[in-house]
C-alpha positions in Angstrom: 148.9 122.8 88.1 151.1 120.6 85.9 151.4 116.9 86.5 154.7 115.4 87.7 155.3 113.8 84.3 155.0 117.1 82.5 157.4 118.7 85.0 159.9 115.9 84.6 159.6 116.2 80.8 160.3 120.0 80.9 163.3 119.4 83.2 164.7 116.9 80.8 164.2 119.1 77.8 165.9 122.0 79.6 168.8 119.9 80.7 169.2 118.6 77.2 169.0 122.1 75.6 171.4 123.6 78.1 173.9 120.7 77.6 173.7 121.1 73.9 174.3 124.8 73.9 177.2 124.6 76.4 175.5 126.5 79.2 176.4 123.9 81.8 180.0 123.7 82.7 182.1 121.8 85.2 183.4 123.5 88.2 187.2 123.6 88.2 187.9 124.1 91.9 185.6 122.0 94.1 187.8 122.4 97.2 186.7 125.9 97.9 183.8 126.2 100.4 182.7 129.6 99.0 181.4 130.0 95.5 183.3 132.4 93.2 181.7 135.8 92.7 181.4 135.3 89.0 180.1 131.7 89.1 176.8 131.0 87.5 174.0 129.8 89.8 173.4 126.1 90.0 169.7 126.6 89.2 168.3 129.4 87.1 164.8 130.7 88.0 162.9 128.3 85.8 164.8 125.2 87.0 164.3 126.3 90.6 160.6 126.7 90.0 160.4 123.2 88.4 162.4 121.7 91.3 160.1 123.4 93.9 157.0 122.2 92.0 158.2 118.7 92.1 159.1 118.9 95.8 155.7 120.4 96.7 154.0 117.2 95.4 156.1 115.0 97.7 154.2 114.3 101.0 157.5 113.9 102.9 158.6 117.4 101.9 155.3 118.8 102.9 155.5 117.0 106.3 158.9 118.6 106.9 157.7 122.1 106.0 154.6 121.7 108.1 156.6 120.4 111.1 158.9 123.4 110.8 155.9 125.8 110.6 154.3 124.3 113.7 157.6 124.6 115.6 158.0 128.3 114.7 154.3 129.0 115.4 154.5 127.4 118.8 157.7 129.3 119.6 156.1 132.6 118.7 153.0 131.9 120.7 155.1 131.0 123.8 156.9 134.4 123.5 153.7 136.3 123.9 
């Protein structure tokens, strides 16, 4: 598994490369609650992976996920 510093460095490099190539663009209409059908996703697969890897290293995030898991597991066991 990569260290947080490596992940942050990769994220920074990707942000810089996407900004320099013009991939990132501003959203013209922010008043709409629904995204346009042809709008590019906010995170591509690689950036999503990097974001999730950084989140999984945060104990607060793990605590939230675990609490939700326990809640669902208890609800399922009570149904039986």
